[in-house]
C-alpha positions, 0 to 999 in steps of 0.5 A: 500499500502506497502512502500519499503525501497530503496535498498541502504538504511541502515537497521534501527539501534537498540538502545543500552541498557546497562545491570547492572547484579547482582550475588546473593548468592545461586542463579544460575540466576543473576538479570539484570537491563537494562538502556537506557543511559550509564551514568544511568548504570554507576550510578546504578553500582556505587550505588551497588558497594558503598552498597557492600563496606559499609559492612552494609546490605542495601535494594536496590530498582531496577526498569525497565526503560521500565516498571515502574511497574517492581520492585525488592528489594535486600539486599546488603549483598546477592550480590556477584558481579556486572558487566555492559555490552553493549547489542544490542537490535538486539538480537545477537550482543553487547559485551559479559558479563564478561572477555574474550580474544575474540575480 
């Protein structure tokens, strides 16, 4: 027997994810790492930015919060840019990455 939602019930809310996106030298596709918490995304952004500012190549190990077996290691000297943005798990919503005059 299927349970139906009442007509006045709001749809289940999708959790918000925060994306830290890295642009790499000579690579057309960025590397994106998702975090469930805003603070975790800001911490990772700060770590990447600190590695960029140091001027000394450093290996950064990144992992996926959802699947701990997914990992990637990057050399900080190959990172050109880092950005963060909010991504809605519903697929179409959320804030667009980069800078835009659209509201």
